[in-house]
N, C-alpha and C positions, 0 to 999 in steps of 0.2 A: 680603387678611393670606392670608399661604403658611407653612404647614409642611416646615420641612425635617430631613432626618433625619443626625444622625451612627452609623461605624460602629459604637462602641461602643449603638445601641441605642436613645439617648437622642433624642426628637422635640422642638422648639421651635416655633409656631409666631411669625411672626414678622411686618410690613409687607413689603410686594412690592416695591419701590420698597428693601428692605436686599439686600447685594449677598455680604457679609462678614459673615461673621455664628460667635463660637464658640462650642463644647455648655463649655452649667457644668458635665457631668462628667469630658470627661477633654478639655478646649481646645481641642480639634479643628474643622480648619471643614466647616462641618453643608452639604449644601446634599442635590439633588430624589429623592427618594425613589431606592435603585435596584432595578428592574426583579427578579424573581425567574427566572432561567433555565431557561428547562423542558428536559423529563427526557429522558435522555441516549436518540435517538434509535439504532433496532436494527442491526448492524451482521453480524449473519448471518452475511450475502450478500457483503460487501466481506470479510471475515476468509479464510471457504469461495475469494473469490477472488484475492486474495495467495498461502494458501494452495496452491493450486491450480496457479499459476502461478509459483509457487516450489520447486511439484516439479519438475515439468517441466524451467526450466533447470536443478535441482539431477540430474537424471540426464541435461541435454545435457552442462553442467558435468563430472559426474561420466566420459563415458563422453572423451567429449574427453582426462580431461587420465589417466585406461586408457589413453587409444589409446595419444598422445603417452609415457610414461612404458614404452611392449613398442618403440616403433618408433621410431627415430634416423629425424631432417626432423621438418616443420613442413609440411605443405598449407595449403592457405588457406583447404578445405572445414573443417581441423580447425580451424583460425582461427579463420573461425567459426563454429564451435559452443559454441568456446569463450567467445568475443565475446557471444553469441545470452544464455550459459551464464547471466557474472557481470553482467552491465545486467539480467538474467528473478530471479537472485536479486533483487539490491541495490533491484531497481525493488516487486517485491515482497514486501519490510522496511517500504519507506514507506511501501506502498497499507496496509497492515495499521495506519499510524499516519497516515492520513483524505487521504492526496495524491494530489491527482485526478491531479498530472498525474502521478503516478509509478506510479497504477495503468492508466493509457496506454501506458506501458511497457513494465510487465509485460504487458498485453494483447499490445502490439505486438513483445515477445521470443517469446511459445509462438505465437505466430502467425509466426516468423518459424521455427520451431523446426519448425512443423507443414510449414510451403509447403519444407521443407529435405527433411524426413521426406519428403515425396511429390515430391519435384518427380526427389531422387538417391535412388531406394530400391536404386540398385545400389551407390554408394557407403556408405549408413551403411548394409548389410547387412556392406559391408568395414570397418565401424569396427565394427561390430558383433565379429563376426570380430579385428578383431586388438585390441581393449578386452580380450578371453577370458569378455568377459557369458555369451555363447548357452552355453556350457557350463551355465551354471547354472539358463541359468532355462527355456529350450522347446529343441526342435535346432533350429524352423521360425527364420532372419534374420527371412524377409521377413511375418511375422504379431507377426513384437516393433516389428519398425522399424511397419505400420500398426497393433499399438494405441498406437503414442510419439505418430504423427499422429493419435489419434482424441482419447488426453487430454491433446495439446495443441492440438486445435482448442478440445475440453473448456474448457478452464480460458482461450480465448482467448476464445471467446461468457462463461463468465464474468466476466470481466473485466469486457462492454462492456456485460451486466445488470447490474448495481454501480456501475454510473458515478451513476445518482439518487441512492443508497444514500453514496457517499463524498461527492455535494456533499454531503446532508445533514450528516454531521458532520463537513464539515470549519468550512462555515457552525454548528454547535456546537460548537466548539471558539472558534472566533472570536468567536464573542456571551459564552464558558465567563470568557476571555481577557480580552475590555475591561471585564465583570464584574471580574473580580479586577483586572486596574489602577485601574481607577475605585477600587476598594475600597482601594486603599492608594491610591493621590493625595489619597483623602479626610478 
């Protein structure tokens, strides 16, 4: 004998050989009991990493747009800043929803921005002066460039640290979707 369950809550004990049995109460097909979903895993580190990556990418994109608005003609460095900024903003948003690949892309965009800050500090200083940001923040553009590189590095490391949490959250979401699909089919 096997106990089968319905989505309406009705239970029925039937012989083990029966495969298709309808519910007496609502008429739907009965099936094996559905597993209870586990509690939602903590995502505080995932949210922090995705937010930091989006912040860094947004700063990079804002600098690129401000510099492009003040100057005519685009350079390859300006295009690289804009591309890394756009990719980082969108990947950070997708990472906050539990996409592991998007978290990796957001971390790589933050690492690219940190590398651009560290390798071409003179170019970044020129970019900061051209965008007009330095007058509002600080008089030392080199300090601002180092601070931006540090913030981008921290965002990259946070994305790396949040990978296990993102995987658990993605697995939990898949489990919930599968449970919802099974309940709809029942």
